[in-house]
N, C-alpha and C positions, 0 to 999 in steps of 0.2 A: 342783115349787115352786123348787126351787134351782134347776135347768134356766131357769125362765120370770126367776129375778131375773139369774142369768147372761145372759141373751140381754140383755136389759133394759140391764145396766150396757154391754155391749158394745156398744149403740145408743149409749148415749149417748156413751161414749166416740168412737167413730166419728163422731159428729155434733160434738162439741169438737175434734176436731183439722182440723174443717172450714177452709182458708186463710182466714178471715176476723177481723179484729182488731173487739170483743176476746175471742175465743175464743181457748183454748190454741194452735189451730194457727195462729189468724192471729198471737201473738205469737213464735210459732216461727218464721212467714214474716220478720214484723218483725226477729227478731234474726238470720237470716240476710243481710236487705239492711240491717242498718245498718251494718255496716262497708263496704259499698260505697260507701252514701252519705249517710252518716249518721241520726242518731236521728230528727230532726224528720221530712226526706223517708223513710226507712223507716216511718214511725210514719203519714205521710199513703196511701202507698202500702198497706200492708196495710189503711189504715179504707177505703180506697175496694176494694178486694178485698171485704172485709165486706159491704160494701152492694150489689156485685154479687152474691155468695153469696145474701144475704139476699133480691132480685129474684131471682134464679133460684129460690130455692125457692117463694117466692110462686107462680112461673109452673108451677112443677111441680104446686103443687096445683091450678091451675087444670086443667092439661091433664089432672090423674088424673080431676078431675072431671066434664069431657067427656068421656072417654072410657068412664068407667064410669055416668055418669048420677046417681052417688051426689055431691050438693052438701054434704053434709056432712061428707064425705072432705076436703073441702076447707078447712074452718077451722083444724083444726090446722096444715097446713104456712104456710098465711098468718100464722095467729099467729104461727108461730117463726118465720118470713120476716121479718115487720115485726119482731120484735123486736129481729132481727139487723141489720138496716138502719137502726133507731132508736139500737142501742149503738153501730155502724161511726159513724154523724153524730153521735153525740155527742161521739166520739174526736175528729173532724175539729174541729169547735170549742172543745174544751177545746185542743186544739192549737195553733187560732188564737189563744184566749185569752192561754195561754202566750208564744208570740212575741209578742203585743202589750203583753203587761205585761213584757215585757224592755225593750222597745224605747221603754216608756214611762216619762217623769219625771213628778215629783208635781208640778211644775211646769205638766205639759197637762193634770191631771184637778182642780188645787185649784181655788177658788170664793175669790173675794174677804173675807178675814176681816171677823167685826164689829168696831164699834170697839174697841179695848182700854183699859183702865180701868186708870191709875194705883194700886198699894194704898194710897198714903198719902190719894187726895183724899179728901174729905168724902162721906157717904153723900148729905147733902141735895144737894150740889152733882152726884154721882153720878146720884141721881135725874131731876134736873132735866134734866142733859144729855143722859144713855143712856139710862135706865131705863125712864121714864114711858111709855106706849102700847106695851110691848115684852112684856106678858107671856107669859109661855110660853117666854120664849128666855133665855138665860145670856149673859154676855159673859164674856171672859177678862180676868182681873186681871192687870197686868204690877207684878214690880218686879225691881229692877237687871238690866233686860233682857231678863227672863226668864216664859215665864207660869207663878202660882204656884196658880191658882187659879179658879175661878168666879164670878160675881156674877150673881142676876137679881131682878126686882122681888119678887119672895116672899120671896127669904132678906134684899133691905133691908130688906123694910118690918119683920122682926123686929127690927134692931136702931137703937138713937136716933139720930135723924138727924146729931149732933154730934160720931157716933162715924166711925174710917176705912172704906175699903172691905175693906180686908183683914180686918176684925171682921165680916164678911159673907159673905165669900166662902168655899165649898165647895171640896175637892179635885177636881182634874177625872178621876172615875172611868172606865176603859175609854179613858184619852186616851193616844197617845204622838205622838214629836214626829219629824219626819223633816225632811231638807235638800232644798230644789227643785231639786237635780240627781240624788236617787235613784229609782234605778227603784220603779215599781210592783210589780214583783215581790218586790223584799226588803220592801217596805213590807207586800203583802197576807201574807207570810209573819209577819211580825211581829203583824199585827193577828190572825191567827188564833194566833199561841203566846201574847200578852199578851191573849188575849179582848178585844182592843180595836174600840171603835167610832168613834172622832173622830181624825184627824189633822191635827196643826197644823204647817203648813209653817213653819219659821222659818229665814230668812237672817242669819247672823251676830247670832244671839239676837232677829233683829225676824220678829215674824209678818206674813207676808207672804200667807198662805192657809189654808185649812181644806179637810179632804175626810171628807165623810160617805160608810160603806157607800152608802148609796144614789147619791151622787155617782158613785162606783166601778161601779156598778151600770146605771147609767144610762150611762157612758161606752161600757163594754164591750158594751152592746144595740146599741147607734149604730152599733159599728167590726165585730164579727162577730155580731151577732144573736143573742146571748143570750136566755133567757126571762128573764123577769123574776122576781125575788127578792121574798120576801115582806120588807114595809117593817121598818126596823129606827126605835129611839126614838131618835131625834138628842138633843144635846147643846144644840143652841140652835133 
């Protein structure tokens, strides 16, 4: 039993040292290329080698099946090769995603913001001008040039009409603020760190755009072919 276990571990170690990213052998290959061509290029080359190794394993499985006549023997090499090919392809897509996020700003992704409602506006006026007919949406509330919360028809209807909008607003949970020229790489890191869902793009305190998680996912799918992600619940 110990002998079989040792043999299996040697086989796994040998497979893991194949020069195909993201296997350990591929990471060693990338490390060797890193100094000569930079991290991005080295990752690209190592991932391409990983795709090639995956295709070679599939081809080897087909050859074994044709020679031996045992087509069941083809299944394991095919599965392993397909898994490695997919992992290497995902590494390429992730590299493209990171490069795109570094070169993209909030201005490139944002959508036009909803109308901002002054905090001192009477609720009756806000209902007539902004909120009626927009059930399920939330509008930013502005005070002193900054977004201080959100108001919706539901929250406004729970407050007397002669009160001000600030009395009906709720705090923007999961909302972060960004500048138009801020890179999307920095913004996505902040979204992850702060568990944010919505980005308000402010230019010198003035709301100029909004970015939802789905806006970013749609932008990435269009530019680098990322698979769709599960929808998130937007604030508006």
